[in-house]
C-alpha positions as CSV (number, residue, x, y, z in Angstrom):
1,X,-15.5,2.5,1.9
2,X,-18.7,4.6,1.4
3,X,-21.1,5.3,4.1
4,X,-24.3,7.3,4.9
5,X,-23.6,10.6,6.7
6,X,-26.8,10.3,8.8
7,X,-27.0,6.6,9.6
8,X,-23.2,6.0,9.9
9,X,-23.8,2.7,8.0
10,X,-21.7,1.6,5.0
11,X,-23.8,1.3,1.9
12,X,-21.7,-1.6,0.6
13,X,-19.0,-3.9,1.8
14,X,-15.5,-2.4,1.8
15,X,-13.5,-3.0,-1.4
16,X,-9.9,-3.9,-0.5
17,X,-6.8,-3.4,-2.5
18,X,-6.7,-6.9,-3.9
19,X,-10.3,-6.8,-5.1
20,X,-10.3,-7.2,-8.9
21,X,-14.0,-6.6,-9.8
22,X,-13.1,-3.5,-11.8
23,X,-10.9,-5.4,-14.2
24,X,-13.1,-4.7,-17.2
25,X,-13.1,-1.0,-16.4
26,X,-9.3,-0.9,-16.4
27,X,-9.3,-2.3,-19.9
28,X,-12.0,0.1,-21.0
29,X,-10.2,3.2,-19.8
30,X,-6.9,2.1,-21.1
31,X,-8.3,1.8,-24.6
32,X,-9.2,5.5,-24.5
33,X,-5.7,6.7,-23.6
34,X,-3.4,3.9,-22.6
35,X,-2.6,2.4,-19.2
36,X,-0.5,5.4,-18.1
37,X,-3.0,8.1,-19.1
38,X,-3.3,9.4,-15.5
39,X,0.4,9.0,-14.5
40,X,1.4,12.6,-15.1
41,X,-1.1,13.8,-12.5
42,X,-1.2,10.9,-10.1
43,X,2.0,8.8,-10.5
44,X,-0.2,5.7,-10.9
45,X,-1.1,3.4,-13.8
46,X,-4.6,2.2,-14.4
47,X,-5.1,-0.8,-12.2
48,X,-7.6,-2.6,-10.0
49,X,-5.4,-1.6,-7.1
50,X,-6.5,2.0,-6.5
51,X,-9.7,3.5,-5.2
52,X,-10.9,5.5,-8.2
53,X,-12.6,2.8,-10.2
54,X,-13.9,1.0,-7.1
55,X,-15.7,4.2,-5.9
56,X,-17.3,4.4,-9.4
57,X,-18.3,0.7,-9.3
58,X,-20.1,1.1,-6.0
59,X,-21.9,4.2,-7.2
60,X,-23.0,2.4,-10.3
61,X,-24.1,-0.9,-8.6
62,X,-26.0,0.2,-5.5
63,X,-29.4,1.4,-6.7
64,X,-30.1,5.1,-6.2
65,X,-26.8,5.8,-4.4
66,X,-25.2,8.1,-7.0
67,X,-28.0,10.6,-6.4
68,X,-27.3,10.4,-2.7
69,X,-23.6,11.0,-3.4
70,X,-24.3,14.1,-5.4
71,X,-26.5,15.6,-2.7
72,X,-23.7,15.3,-0.1
73,X,-25.3,12.7,2.1
74,X,-22.7,10.1,1.2
75,X,-19.1,10.0,2.4
76,X,-16.1,8.2,1.0
77,X,-12.8,7.5,2.7
78,X,-10.1,5.0,3.2
79,X,-10.2,3.4,6.6
80,X,-8.3,6.2,8.3
81,X,-11.0,8.6,7.2
82,X,-13.8,6.3,8.4
83,X,-12.1,5.9,11.8
84,X,-11.4,9.6,12.3
85,X,-14.9,10.6,11.4
86,X,-16.3,8.2,14.0
87,X,-13.7,9.1,16.6
88,X,-14.5,12.8,16.4
89,X,-18.3,12.7,16.5
90,X,-19.6,10.9,13.3
91,X,-22.9,12.6,12.2
92,X,-22.5,15.1,15.1
93,X,-19.7,17.1,13.6
94,X,-17.2,14.3,12.9
95,X,-14.1,15.3,10.9
96,X,-14.1,14.1,7.3
97,X,-10.4,14.2,6.6
98,X,-7.5,12.2,5.2
99,X,-3.8,12.9,4.7
100,X,-1.9,13.4,1.4
101,X,-0.2,10.0,1.6
102,X,-3.6,8.1,1.6
103,X,-5.1,10.5,-0.9
104,X,-2.3,10.0,-3.3
105,X,-3.3,6.3,-3.6
106,X,-6.9,7.0,-4.6
107,X,-5.8,8.0,-8.1
108,X,-7.9,11.1,-7.6
109,X,-5.3,13.5,-6.1
110,X,-2.9,15.6,-8.1
111,X,0.7,15.1,-6.9
112,X,1.6,18.7,-7.6
113,X,-1.3,20.5,-5.9
114,X,-2.0,17.9,-3.2
115,X,-5.7,18.4,-3.8
116,X,-8.4,16.5,-5.7
117,X,-8.1,17.0,-9.4
118,X,-11.3,18.1,-11.2
119,X,-10.3,16.4,-14.5
120,X,-9.7,13.1,-12.7
121,X,-13.0,13.4,-10.9
122,X,-14.7,13.9,-14.2
123,X,-12.9,11.0,-15.9
124,X,-13.8,8.6,-13.1
125,X,-17.3,10.0,-12.5
126,X,-16.7,10.8,-8.8
127,X,-18.8,13.6,-7.2
128,X,-16.5,16.0,-5.2
129,X,-18.9,16.2,-2.1
130,X,-18.2,12.7,-1.1
131,X,-14.4,13.2,-0.8
132,X,-12.6,14.1,2.5
133,X,-10.5,17.2,3.1
134,X,-6.8,16.5,2.4
135,X,-4.6,17.4,5.4
136,X,-1.0,16.8,6.4
137,X,0.2,13.5,7.9
138,X,1.1,15.1,11.3
139,X,-1.1,17.7,12.9
140,X,-3.8,17.9,15.5
141,X,-6.9,17.4,13.4
142,X,-9.3,17.4,16.4
143,X,-10.1,15.5,19.6
144,X,-11.9,12.3,20.1
145,X,-15.5,12.4,21.5
146,X,-15.9,8.7,22.3
147,X,-16.3,8.3,26.0
148,X,-13.3,5.9,26.4
149,X,-10.9,8.3,24.7
150,X,-12.7,11.6,25.1
151,X,-10.4,14.6,24.7
152,X,-7.5,12.6,23.3
153,X,-6.1,14.5,20.2
154,X,-6.2,12.7,16.9
155,X,-2.8,13.8,15.5
156,X,-1.3,11.4,12.9
157,X,-2.6,9.9,9.7
158,X,-0.4,7.9,7.2
159,X,-1.0,5.3,4.6
160,X,0.1,1.8,5.5
161,X,3.4,1.6,3.6
162,X,4.2,5.3,4.1
163,X,3.8,4.8,7.8
164,X,6.3,1.9,7.6
165,X,8.8,4.2,5.8
166,X,8.4,6.7,8.7
167,X,8.7,3.9,11.3
168,X,11.9,2.9,9.7
169,X,13.1,6.5,9.9
170,X,13.8,6.7,6.2
171,X,14.0,10.5,6.2
172,X,16.9,10.9,3.8
173,X,16.8,10.8,0.0
174,X,17.7,7.3,-1.2
175,X,16.7,5.4,2.0
176,X,14.4,2.5,1.4
177,X,12.4,-0.1,3.2
178,X,10.5,-3.2,2.1
179,X,7.5,-4.5,4.1
180,X,7.0,-8.2,3.8
181,X,3.4,-8.9,4.6
182,X,0.4,-10.1,2.5
183,X,2.2,-8.5,-0.4
184,X,5.5,-6.7,-0.5
185,X,5.9,-2.9,-0.7
186,X,9.2,-1.3,-1.3
187,X,9.5,2.5,-0.9
188,X,12.4,4.8,-1.5
189,X,12.4,8.4,-0.2
190,X,13.0,10.8,-3.2
191,X,12.7,14.0,-1.1
192,X,10.8,16.9,-2.5
193,X,11.2,15.7,-6.1
194,X,8.3,14.0,-7.8
195,X,10.2,11.2,-9.7
196,X,8.0,9.8,-12.5
197,X,8.8,6.2,-13.1
198,X,10.0,4.9,-16.4
199,X,10.3,1.3,-15.1
200,X,6.9,0.3,-13.8
201,X,6.9,1.8,-10.3
202,X,4.5,4.1,-8.6
203,X,5.1,7.7,-7.6
204,X,3.5,8.6,-4.3
205,X,3.4,11.0,-1.4
206,X,5.6,9.6,1.4
207,X,4.5,12.0,4.1
208,X,3.9,15.7,4.8
209,X,4.5,16.8,8.4
210,X,2.6,19.9,9.5
211,X,3.2,22.9,7.2
212,X,6.4,21.5,5.7
213,X,6.6,20.6,2.0
214,X,5.5,17.1,1.0
215,X,8.1,14.4,0.7
216,X,7.7,11.9,-2.2
217,X,8.6,8.3,-2.8
218,X,8.9,5.7,-5.4
219,X,7.1,2.5,-4.6
220,X,7.1,-1.0,-6.0
221,X,4.1,-3.0,-5.0
222,X,4.0,-6.8,-5.2
223,X,0.5,-8.3,-4.8
224,X,1.1,-11.8,-3.5
225,X,4.0,-12.8,-1.1
226,X,2.8,-13.7,2.5
227,X,-0.6,-14.4,0.9
228,X,1.1,-17.2,-1.0
229,X,2.2,-18.9,2.2
230,X,-1.5,-18.7,3.4
231,X,-2.6,-20.2,0.1
232,X,-0.2,-23.2,0.5
233,X,-1.5,-23.6,4.0
234,X,-5.2,-23.2,3.4
235,X,-5.7,-24.6,-0.2
236,X,-3.2,-27.5,-0.1
237,X,-2.7,-28.2,3.6
238,X,1.0,-28.6,3.3
239,X,1.6,-26.7,6.6
240,X,-0.5,-26.3,9.7
241,X,0.5,-22.7,10.3
242,X,2.3,-20.1,8.3
243,X,5.4,-20.2,10.3
244,X,5.9,-23.9,9.4
245,X,6.9,-22.9,5.9
246,X,10.5,-22.3,6.8
247,X,11.0,-25.8,8.4
248,X,9.4,-27.4,5.4
249,X,11.6,-25.5,3.0
250,X,14.7,-26.4,4.9
251,X,14.0,-30.2,4.2
252,X,15.6,-29.6,0.8
253,X,18.9,-28.0,-0.2
254,X,17.4,-25.9,-3.1
255,X,14.2,-25.4,-5.0
256,X,14.9,-28.5,-7.3
257,X,14.2,-26.3,-10.3
258,X,10.7,-25.3,-9.2
259,X,9.6,-21.7,-9.6
260,X,6.4,-20.0,-8.6
261,X,4.9,-16.9,-10.2
262,X,2.0,-16.0,-7.8
263,X,-0.1,-13.8,-10.2
264,X,-3.3,-14.6,-8.4
265,X,-4.7,-11.0,-9.0
266,X,-2.5,-10.1,-11.9
267,X,1.1,-8.8,-11.6
268,X,1.8,-5.5,-10.0
269,X,5.2,-3.7,-10.2
270,X,7.1,-3.5,-12.4
271,X,4.8,-5.2,-15.0
272,X,1.2,-4.1,-14.2
273,X,-0.4,-7.0,-16.1
274,X,-3.9,-7.2,-14.7
275,X,-4.7,-10.3,-16.7
276,X,-1.6,-12.4,-15.7
277,X,-2.3,-15.6,-13.8
278,X,-0.3,-17.8,-11.5
279,X,2.2,-20.4,-12.7
280,X,4.2,-23.2,-11.1
281,X,7.1,-24.2,-13.4
282,X,9.8,-26.8,-13.4
283,X,7.9,-29.7,-11.8
284,X,9.3,-33.2,-12.2
285,X,8.7,-36.5,-10.5
286,X,11.6,-35.6,-8.3
287,X,9.8,-32.5,-6.9
288,X,8.3,-32.7,-3.4
289,X,6.5,-30.5,-1.0
290,X,9.9,-29.2,0.3
291,X,10.8,-27.9,-3.1
292,X,7.3,-26.2,-3.4
293,X,7.7,-24.6,0.0
294,X,11.1,-23.3,-1.0
295,X,9.8,-21.9,-4.3
296,X,7.0,-20.1,-2.4
297,X,9.6,-18.3,-0.2
298,X,11.9,-17.6,-3.1
299,X,9.1,-16.1,-5.2
300,X,8.9,-13.3,-2.6
301,X,12.6,-12.6,-2.9
302,X,12.7,-12.8,-6.7
303,X,9.8,-10.3,-7.0
304,X,11.5,-8.0,-4.5
305,X,14.7,-8.1,-6.6
306,X,12.9,-7.0,-9.7
307,X,11.4,-4.1,-7.9
308,X,14.8,-3.1,-6.4
309,X,16.4,-3.2,-9.9
310,X,13.6,-1.0,-11.3
311,X,13.9,1.4,-8.4
312,X,17.6,1.9,-8.9
313,X,17.1,2.7,-12.5
314,X,14.3,5.2,-11.8
315,X,16.1,6.9,-9.0
316,X,19.5,6.7,-10.6
317,X,21.0,5.7,-7.3
318,X,21.7,2.3,-5.6
319,X,19.7,0.8,-2.7
320,X,22.7,0.2,-0.5
321,X,20.8,-1.2,2.4
322,X,17.3,-2.7,2.4
323,X,15.4,-2.1,5.6
324,X,12.9,-4.9,6.1
325,X,9.8,-5.2,8.2
326,X,6.5,-7.0,8.4
327,X,5.4,-10.5,9.5
328,X,7.7,-12.4,7.1
329,X,11.0,-11.0,8.4
330,X,11.0,-13.6,11.1
331,X,11.8,-16.1,8.4
332,X,15.6,-16.6,8.5
333,X,15.7,-18.6,5.3
334,X,13.8,-15.9,3.3
335,X,15.8,-13.0,4.7
336,X,19.2,-14.7,4.0
337,X,18.1,-15.7,0.5
338,X,17.0,-12.1,-0.1
339,X,20.3,-10.7,1.0
340,X,22.2,-13.3,-1.2
341,X,20.4,-12.5,-4.4
342,X,20.5,-8.7,-3.8
343,X,24.2,-8.9,-2.7
344,X,23.6,-6.3,0.0
345,X,22.6,-6.0,3.6
346,X,19.0,-6.7,4.6
347,X,18.4,-5.1,8.0
348,X,15.5,-6.0,10.4
349,X,14.4,-3.4,12.9
350,X,14.0,-4.0,16.6
351,X,10.3,-3.3,16.2
352,X,9.1,-5.2,13.2
353,X,5.6,-3.6,13.1
354,X,6.9,-0.4,11.8
355,X,3.6,0.7,10.3
356,X,2.1,1.3,13.8
357,X,5.4,2.8,14.9
358,X,5.3,5.3,12.0
359,X,1.8,6.4,12.8
360,X,2.9,6.9,16.4
361,X,5.9,9.0,15.3
362,X,3.6,11.2,13.2
363,X,1.2,11.8,16.2
364,X,4.2,12.3,18.6
365,X,5.6,15.0,16.3
366,X,2.3,16.8,16.2
367,X,1.7,16.8,19.9
368,X,5.2,17.7,20.9
369,X,6.1,14.4,22.3
370,X,9.0,14.4,19.8
371,X,10.7,17.6,19.0
372,X,12.2,16.8,15.6
373,X,13.0,14.0,13.2
374,X,16.4,13.6,15.0
375,X,14.5,12.1,18.0
376,X,13.2,9.3,15.7
377,X,16.5,8.2,14.2
């Protein structure tokens, strides 16, 4: 999101992670150095997924805005940055900050220095003045000035999936969680080591608490999982609400040979094929809506298994237990199928919305509500 420092107003609609309008730019940059040309600095391949190309797209498509950006009158941030800026005063001294976990997913931060990389900014054509200051994930950044919450400290910032890792208390090397939501996001704590993937995963900052060293993670991102259930509901009308998918899938004993590859916005980990498109295979006259519903759920589990296998190769250690969270974990059929094809335990937390819990943990550590990580386990 980019907004005007003086008016507070965004200068364009927010571009979300599934937006693919920079598809052509991915191919253009890849021709000049390959899809992994920025991996050594960022841990990320060229993809429509990240912020770098999207910032450039907005700067190039809103008339006159690049000049505004270079003068310092334009601000960029992921939603955490936008909210903190507004909470702490906006144009009247609002803090323009983010944390290293969010910054690591812009494809503009160097994983070693934990700062914006000048070479990357040049490659993507991003003016430094629009970028927020990178801070830790758990510290008192400032206090809110909005009347309803005036004086309340703003003390925790984490990326969505990194927050879920913290919410699941994955503080030891090798501990992993998978969030089953619109997409699936599997993260493994790799400690202080930056593990560069050889198997199509992402390397990211997991969290950095206060003045402690950064903790890193491997991540496998799957674009379409829960969104596939929504697609079946909204585009085909096979179910009235998303939770009905399990009952429909249970009307058959198996998938009847039907398989779904939901590459609606390309394939993410471990393939990173931005031009891939969705496929339904194995249809016969015997196939019915129950088989299709079952294939929809199984697509989530199969994609997760591919990411688990890639992660075990990269980390050179097994994922012994998979901690699961997110909206889809209420689906008993999916969770059991996942455990069966992984041949290991899949554990659901008492609080399934672990992203919010992780952000609360980070704030609680900064304010002294929690004394140490031991209080969170």
